[in-house]
N, C-alpha and C positions, 0 to 999 in steps of 0.2 A: 234458271239451270241454262238454257239455250234459247236462242232468239229465233224466231222465222217467220217470213210470211209467203203466199204462194200456196193454195191448197192443192195444187197442182197433186197427182197421185206420182209417189217418186218412180221410177223406171231402174230395173236393172242392167247392168251391161259395164258400167264403165270400171270398179272399180277392179276386179279382176283384171278388164282386159284393158286398162289403158296403158300407152306406152309411154316412156318418157317424154318423147316427144308427142305422144300424143298426151301423154302426161299432162302435161301443163297443155299438153295439147289435148290429147286424148285421156291420159292418162288419169287423173283422176277424174277421170268423167268431168268434162268440164260444166263449170259452174251453168245450168242452163239445161245439162241434159241429167234425165234425171239416175238414179243409178241404177246399175243393173245390180245383181247383188251386189253390183259393187260399188255404186255409188255417187256419189254428187257433187260436189263440187268445182271447184276449179280444177283445173286441169295440169296436172304438173307431168311429164315424162313419166313415163309409166303408168300412168293410171288408166282406169279400163274406163270405158263410156256406157252410157246409159243403154239399158233396152231396149232395141228398136231405133236407137239413132244410128246413123250410119256416117259413120265419118271417113269418106274416101277421099283419095285427092290423086291426082292424075301426077303421073312422074313423068320425067323429061327422058323418056327412053325406055322402054320396060327392058333393061339390063338383068338377069335373072339374079335376084339378090341384091337389088338397088334397091333403096327404101323411097318408094314413092311419098313424097312430098312431106308430112310434119316430124316435126323431131320433137323427142322428148322433151316435153314442157314447151310444146305447142300443140296448139289444138289440130288434131288429123286431119289431114286433109287441107289445111291452109295453104302450102306452100308448093313450089314444083318442085323437084329434086334437082341438084346441080350435076353435071359429069361427075366431080372428084370431089374426095371426102376433105375438107377443112376446119372438121370440128376440133380434133387434136393435134396441134402443131408441132408435137415432138414424140410421136408414138414410142419411139426407142428409147429417149431418155425418161418418161412416163415408166415405163417396162422394167427398166433398168435400178431406178430410183429406189434404195432400200430404205427402210422405216429406220427411224435413231429412237436410240434408247429411251430418249426423254419424251417421245410421243406418247407412250403406256403409260410412264411411272411420271412426269411431271406436270405440274397445274401450270395451266396460261399465264403468263402475266397480267397481272392485275388490272392495268389498264383495257387491255382487248378482254379480259372476263367482264369488266363493268359494261363493256359496248355490246357485247353480245348477251348478257342477262338485261340492258336495257329493250334490245332490240324483240327479245324472246317477251321480255313483259308486255310490250307496247304492242306488239302483233296477237300474242295470246290474249289481247282484251278484243280484238277486232275480229277474232275467228270462235265461230260457233261450235265450241268443244269444253266439256266440263273440265278436261285435264288433258297436260300436254308433257311430254317429255324431250327435253333439246341434248344433242350431243357434239361435240365439235371435236375433233383430234387433226393437230399439226405438228407439224418436227418439233415444236417447240412444249407441245403438251396436250393436255385434255382437258376439256370444260363439258361438265354435265349437270342438271338440273330439272327439277322437276316442278309445273305448276299446276294450280287446281286439283280437283277432283278425281280419284278413280271409282269414288260410288259417292257421288251428289247426295243420294237421298241418306246413307249413311255416314257423311261426312267423313269419309276415308280418304285423306289425302294420297295425291299422284306420288309415286316415289319413284327414284332411278331404278332400273332392273326389272320393271312388272312386265310382262309379258303381253304383247297384244297381237291380234291378227295381222299378218303384213301384205295380205290380197296377193297384186299382181308383182311386188318385187318376187314373187315366187318364178313369176318367168324369167326372170334373170338366171335363177340356177338350172333352171331346166334348161333355157339356153347354153349355161354353162356344161352341162352334160353332153349335149348335144356336139360339142365341139371337144369336149375330151374324145369321144368318139370317133371325131374326125382326125385329131391329134396322132390316136391309135391305129389310124389306118383301117378301123370298123365300117365306117360310111362317108361319104361325099357330100358336102353343101350342095351337091349338083345333081344328087341320085333323086330321083322323082319318089312322091309320096306311094305311088302304088307298085313300088318293091316292096314295102313294108306293112302298107293296109289297104285292103283293097275296097272299091266302092265310093272312093272320092271322086266325084265329077272333076273331070281333066286332069284326073290323077298323074295322069301318063304325062303330063308336061307340069307340073306344079313340084315346084323342088322345094328341098330343105330348107333352103336358104329364103324362100320365098314364103313359107310359113313361118320361120323365125321373124324374118323384117316385115311380116304384115301386108305382103303385096301376092298373096295367094288368089284372092278372090273368093277364097271358102266362108260364108256368114257364118258372124257368132252366134252360138245358139241364145246367147243370153239377150241379145237384140229380136227373138221370138217369144211372141205370146204363148204358144205351146209348153215353154219354159218359165216365165215370167208367170202369168196369172196363177200357176201353182205356187209356186214360190213364194210370190208376196201373201197369197192367202195360206199357206201351210208351209212356213219358212223351216219347220222341223224336217221335212222331206230330205230322202238320202236319196240322191240321184248320183246313177252310175255311169263311169266315163264314156262307156257306149252308145248309152241313152241320150246321153248331151250330145256327143259327138253326131248322132243319127238327127238329131234335130238340125244342127247347124249344116250337115250334108242335103237335108231335104231343102234348104231354102236356097243353094249353091247350084252355080257359081254366081256372083252379084257382078263381076266384071271378068275379062279375060286374064291368065297369069300375067303377072308383074305390070298389068295395066295403071294399075292405080295402088293406093295406100290404104286400108282398112283393117283397124284395129278390132281383133277377130279373138276369142277366147279359145273359139274351136281349132285356131292354127296350134296354140300350144299345148292343148290337149292330142291333137296327134302327133306332134313331138315329143310328149309322155308316150304314148302306144308305139313310138320308134325306139325310142330308149329300152322299151321292156323288151321290145322283140331284139334286138339287136345284142342287149345283156343277158337275154332266160331270164331276168329277174324282177321282181316288184319294183315299183319305183321307188318306193322308202328306202328298200336295202340299198339304192344305187347311190339314193341322197346320201345315206349315211356314211357310205365307205368311200364317196367319191368327193366330197363337198364337207358335211359336218365334221368326220374325224379328224381329217388332215388336217382342218383350220381349227380345232378344238371348240366348235358352236356349240356346247353345251346345254345350251338352252335355246336353242332352236330345234322344232320340230313339227313333225307331218301329223296332222290328227286324224287324217284316213276318214271314216265316218262318226268318228265322236265328234260329240260337242263339246268336252273338258278342253280346260284351257290351263296349262300349268299354273300353281300359284308362287309368286303372287302376281296377279293378273289386275286390269281393270274392265270396270264393267263398261260397254260399247252401246253407242246412241246413235238413232239412226231415224229419217224422217222416211224410208222405205217400208214399202208394206203396206197392207190394207188397214192395219190399226193404227199406225202412227198420223200424229195431228199436230198442225205449226206451235200447237201450244202443246203438246204433249208426246214429244217422240217417243220412237218403240226404245224398248231396251232388247239390244240384238246378243247380244253377248253367247247366249248359247243357242243362237240358230244354226243349223247343221252346215259347215263349210264343206260338205264332198260336193258340191255343186264345181267348186273351184278348181278341185284336183289338180294339175300341173300349172293351172293358169292363175290360182290363188290360194292355196290353201294353208299355206305355210303359217307357224306362230314364232316370233322371238322375242329378243330382247334388249336395248340398248347393248349392253356392252358385246353380243354377238356380231350387232350391226354394225357397229365402229368397224369392228374386225372384217366384216363379211364386206362392206363397202369399199374400203381400200383392196381389197385382193380383188375385188371388181373390176376397180379402176388399173390397178397395176396387173392381174393377172396371175402376182406370185400366190404361190401354194396352191392353184387350181389348172394355169394353164401355161405352157410355153411360152417364151419370147414370141416367135412366129406366128403360133396360133392367136394371143392374146394383140399382136399389132395387125392379124386379120379383121378381128373384133373393133379395133380402135380405129379403123381406118373403112369399116363398114356404113359408116354415115354419108347421108346422101347431102354432101355441103356442109359449111357450117352450123347447120342445127339438122336431128333429122334423127330417125329411128332405123336403126343399124341390127345386129343380132342379139335379138331380146335385150335390147337396151337402148337407150336414148342419150343423145347428147345437145347440148347449146352452148354454144359458148364456151368447150373445154372441160363444161362441167357433166359427167358424165353418170347414167345411172337410171334409176325408176321410182316410180310412185306405186303406192299400191291401196286400194280400197275394199273392203269388205263393208257389208252393212254395220255399221257401229265401230269401225277403225279406219283410219287413214296414215299412210305412211310415207314417207320421204326417204330414200336413199341416193347419196347422192357424192362422188367425188372431184374434187377440182383438180383437172390433170394439169394446171399451170401450178400451184403452188403445194400439192402432195395433203391436200385437206378432206377430210370426210366429215358432210354433215348430215346427222340423222334428225329427223323427226317423227313421232309418235304420239299420237291423240287417239281418244278416247270416244271420235264421234267422226261421220264423212258427212254431216251436214254443209252446207258451203254458205257461205255470208256474203253479204255486200248487194250491189245492183244487178240481183241476176232475173234473169229476163223468164229463164226455164227454169235452174235447179229452184225447187223447194228451197224456203226459208224458213226460219222460226219468225214467231208472229212479232216481237222484238226486235227484229233483225233492222240493223243500220244501215238502210238503203241506200248512203250517198259514198260509198266505197267501193273499189273495182271486187267486181263477184269472184272469190276464189275458195275453193276446197282449204282448211283449216291446217292442214301438214304443209300445204304448198305456201299459204301465207304466211306462216313461220318461219318456213326455208327460206323462203325469198328476203325475210326482215334479216336474218340471219348472215345470209351471203351479203349482202349490202354492208351490214357491221365488218365482215370482212375483206370488206374493198373489192369483192368480184361478184357484182350482182346479176344472179340469174334472174332473166327477165322472159317468164312464160308468155305466152301468147294469151290476149284477151278471152276471158272464158263468159257466158252468156247466164 
């Protein structure tokens, strides 16, 4: 089924948490970091990092709202931020570009379809996952295809349309809600968190913007053994948001507000609390009314404390937890996702993610042009993590991991192209020094999370390669 070596116990922390920049950076929790209930391998923007691992990067000038260091798709904390955002070259054009009718009704040209299929098949063979679903949407049309198995034990093939847990991609939804409230004049990105949530160390100086761009100095609860020891031993445990936030705050601050970049799931849970406080509604209702219903995302859902996944769905496999072994990954399909809350709980499928990925990049259907422009110019330089979203060379989006699943959602602002990869494994493959791998892992290729590996291959086939930072 899957392959791997390195018997190191997997750590939680990356999947839910990793940013795009982090994503690949942090994101998928870079190879090398064990997963937090988020998971493993190569990180791609937007992924999380392994519990206990710290991805901090010095920012150049701690301007509130400036993202320290890493960008989605790169490993958190690897590069200093530059003063001005240059990742999205022409935000106004991106925001104004309307979708073509062909994008959702036509198939891509046969030659491009062949290139994409070849790239997907080749990268799938190197990814430590039993199955994968890929989707590419351009102004010319859409390509989707499934590979491998949704349930290798029962020999059930993967199919386009199957649901998977999308982990830290949830953070982009939460960040969008925050920006909608800014747009409505109900809060400011420069408000300090103590206006909405009490008891946060440095809460009178940490802004909403710093929580969204991971420069707050608030520790991630997924990096604390008080959480990971329980979760890995009993993944059925239901964690409450306040309980998780308390774990993160107990270890905070880990640096002064705005001083560095550190991918923290606690940041996004605090943003979820802000949304509930300002709207006076449960977060699930706000997600439904503000994003899912307007975009008609009928296959995207919030599980809450339920372990159920809407049918049809893929079984998910991981090396995280106390029972997983390099030659026998654990089945994490029904591990309780409540620990991710607004940082990583959501479930979705290919059709919805293709729609959402473009909306995330253009803002269309979610944010007005001025607010979306603020988001597209929030990245530190040519690559970085902005307002709950990462960017690398014009690719904006996020990766996500939960034990058993890895997702990559990216939009190419230079070509109006959306690329989605869903896999039913969070296991890294390649020359990974820290991330646990399967016993039959090919150790002669770069370390990478499965969805990131396939996304990079697809981006190359499209002629605009996404280059994540090196994973470990």
